[in-house]
N, C-alpha and C positions, 0 to 999 in steps of 0.2 A: 414218244409214244411207246412206253414200255408196259408190258404185261397186258396186252390187249386179249380179249376173249374172242375165239373164233366162232362164228355163228354158222358160216357156210364158206365154201371155197370156190374161186374162180381165177382165171389167168387174165393178165392185161395184155392189151395189144401194143406192141412196141412201135408201132407206126405213129402213134398219137401221143402228145404230151412229152414231158422230159422228167427224168428223175431229179429232184431239186439241185443236187450238187453236181450234175452233169449237163445243166442247161447251157446252151450257147450264150455267149456274153450278151447278145442282144435281147434274149429272153430274160437272162439274170437282171438286166436293167429294167425290166418290166415287172419282175416279181422278187426284188430284192430290198435288203435293208442294210443300212450303214451305222454302225455304232460310233457316232462321230464325237470326237473330243472338242466340244465347243470352247473357243478361246474367250477371254475377257475382252469386251469392247462391242463387237456387233450384236444386233438383235438375232433371235433365233430365225426370224423371217429372212434375214439378210444371208445368214449362213446357208440355209436351205436354197435360197436363190442362186448362190455361187455354186453349190453342188449341182443344181439343175443345169446351170450354163456349162459347167465343167464336163459333165456327162452327156450333155446334149440330149436331154430327155424332156418330154412334154410335161411330166407331171412328177412332183415330189413334195413330201410333207413330212412334218415332225410330230412326235409324241411328247406333249408337255413342255410348254414355253419356259425357257431360261431367260431371266432378265440380263440386259447387256453385260453387267459387271460379273455375272455367275458364270463358272466354268463347269466342264464335266460332261457326263453322258447325255447326248441328244440323239435318240433314235430317229433316223431319217429313212422313211419308206419311199421306194421308187416305183413309179407306175401303178400297176393294180395293187402293188403291195401297200400302198397308202391305206387302202380300205381295211387292213388288218391292225392298224395301229391303235385303234379303240380298245382292242383287247389288253393292251398294255396298262390300261386304266384300271383294270381288275386287280392288279397286284400293288404292293407298297412301293415306296421311293425312299432311297437313302441318301442322306446329305452329310457332309462334314463342314461345320461352320465354326469360324473364328469370330469371337465376339468380345467386346470391352465393356466391363462393368464399371460404371462411372466412379464408384468409390470401392475400396477393398472389402471383400466379405469372406467369411470363413468357408473352407471346403464343406464343413458340416452343414452350415446354412444353405449353401449352394446346392448341395446333393438332396436336401430336403424339398427344396422348391423344384428341383427337376422331377422328383418323385410325384409332386403335386400335379405336374403337367404332363404326366404319363397316363394313358388311357384315354378316355373320351373328353375332349375340351371343347369349349366353345370359342369361335373365332370369327371376328369381323374382317372381311378383305380389306387391305390398305387402300388409300384414296386413289392411288395410280393404277390399280388393278383393273382388268377388263371385265370383270363381273360386277353383278349388282352387289352393293355393299350392305347386305343383310347378314345378321349373326347366323351361323350355322355351326354344326358340329362336326369335328374330325378327330380320327383316332390317331393317337401317338403310341406307337407299338413299343418303341425303346427310345429313351432319352439318356444318353451316356456322357459323362464327363470324362473325356480322354486325357486332358491335361490342363493345368492351371499354373499360370506364371504371373503372379501379381494380379492385376486387373484384367489380364487376358485369359480367356477360356477357349479350349477347343472341344466342341461338341459332336457327337455322332447322333444323328437324328433318323429314325426309321419311322415313316409316317404314312398315312393314307394319301392318295393322290388328291391333289387340290389343297394341300396344307401350305400356308404362307409361313416359311421359316424366318424370314425377317420380322414378321408380326409376332410369332412365337417367342423370339427372343425379346422383343420390346415388352411383350406382356409379362415375361419372366422377371425383367428388370423392374417393372412396376411392383410386382409382389416382393422381390428382394429389397426394394426401398429406394436405392440410388439410381436406379434405371440402368438400361444396357443397350448397346448398339451393335449391329452385326457389321463386321469389317470385311468378311471374306466368306464365299460359300461356293461349295463344289458338290455336284451330284455324282454319286458313285453307283447308283442302282435304279433301274426302272423295272419294276415287276421282277422277272427272273433274269433279265439282263443286267450285267455289271461290268465295271472296268476290268474285272478279271478276265473277261471274254476277249479283251484287247481292243482298245479304243483307237479310232482312225483320225489322225491329224489331217488337216486340210492340205498341207503341202505334200504329205505322203500320198494322198488321193490324186493329186495333180501329177505327181511323178508316175503313179501307176497308170493313168490314163495316157500319158505320153509313151510309155513303153508299149501299151496296147495298141494305141492308133498309129504311132510312128515306127515301131520296131516289131510289131506283130507278136509280142510277148504277153501272154494273159496270166502268168502266174501271180503276179502282185495284185492285179485288180481282183482276181478271185479270192485272195486272202482278205481284202478289204471289204468286199461287198459280199454279204451272206444272203442265202435264199430266205425269203420272208418266213419260211417253215421254221427257220432257227429260232424266231421270236415266239412261235406258238408250240413248241414241242412239249412244254411242260403241261399244257392244257389238256383237258379230257378229250378224246378223239373218237371218231367213227369213220370206218374205211368202207367204201361203196364200190359196186360193180362199175365197170367201164360204162355199161348200157345206161346207167342212171346219171352219169356226170352231165351231159349236156342239158338234161332237163332241170337238174338243180342249178345250172348256170342261168336257166330261164326263169328262176324264182320258185320252182316247184317244191312241194313238200316231199319228204323222204319216207317211204313206206318200209315196213319190215323186209319184204323180199329183196329190197335193194341193199341190204346191209350185209357185209362180210365179217367185219371185226369191230369191236368197240371196247371202251374202257369198262372194267368191271363194276364200278360204283356210281354210274350215272343216275341222278334222281331228277324227277320232273322239275321243269323250270330253269335247269342249269344251262349254261351256255357251253357249247362244244364246237370243236373244229371238225369239218367234214373233209376227208381226204380221198384221193384215188388210191389204187393199189400201188402207184409208183410213190405214194406218200406226198403228193402235190396237194397244196391247200385249194379246195374248191369253194368253200363257203364256211360262214359262221352260222350255226344253228342253235335252236332252243329245243331242249328235250320235252316231248310230250308223253314220253313213256320212260319208265326206268329201265336199267339194264336187265333186271329180273323179268319185267313184263315182256321185254323184247325177246329174251331167250324162250320164254313160254309161248310166244305168239306166232302164228304163221301169216298173219296179215295185219293191218292196221297202220295208222299214221304215227310214226315214231319221232320225227323231228320236223320242226317248221324251219325255213330258210330265213335268216335274219338279215345277212349281208353276203352277197355274192362276190367272190375275189376273182375266179378264174373267168377268163373271157369266153363268151359262147362261141361254139364252133371249134374249141380246141380239141374236143372229142366228137366223134360223128353222132348225129341225131338218130337215136334208135327208139324214139317214143313217138306216140301219135296222139293228137287231140282233135276233136270234132270241130272245135272253134278256137280262134286265137285267144279268146277270153279265157280258155281253160288251161292256160299255162301254169296256173297256180294249183292245179290238181296234183295229186300224189304221183310219185314215182313208184311203180309197183315191181319193176325188175331192172 
């Protein structure tokens, strides 16, 4: 949340909520994310189930399924943090793929075909996919030949979420002529999260849990479990008053007087993250006014609430409604 514009100033009550990186472990397990390094073999669902049992949490989920043989970054949300995982679909994904071309082709011909598959492509999901097998478009932002040794090639693929890399390589092989088969695939980036942020192996997580529960040491588990705000820090943001927080947690819309800070270039229809003064993620919202309009206004509905992340009651109720059906009315202060 860099470079926010200040609309008004206010203080936060230290008695409520927690600064994300100072949460008690129990709260971190309810608003956390693990950048898991998925091993080859188990399904994504199995890996998440192991994490849930290991941490003894009621709820955990992942962003973007990896097939059993595929390794790499699998973001695993914990507790209420699972509600924010959908934001990761807004960004690209990066993969490194090893493929075998069935007959040798020149590097010149290969690079020409790679350029033809860069940009918007048509793709039909494979037969074993969990989605309807209809032709759809996907964006390939970058398709790079990293290395070629005989029939083997190493590719870097930067693509839109929902792209099937195995099918991409198959289709490239058909255009090349002899055909191609993916041998190995590793995901290295999901939106703005990457393996450079430090991926967590399952046995390291197990060791950290043991140190925390059996020896009372929290250092390692705090290194491995990041606040959910780590995954949303690059998105446009709005900071609100403490007095507005609980109403937003009940699904209310956010009016201009409730806003203290916001990103300078928000446009109507854009998805934003709504935060407390402690920088806790409260909800995901949609802009109904631009930054310029909010700066010039003294009232009006600025954001609708699309998905609530924070539990109601975390901050005190400082709003009033005539009827319970009015919970979706705006927050004015």
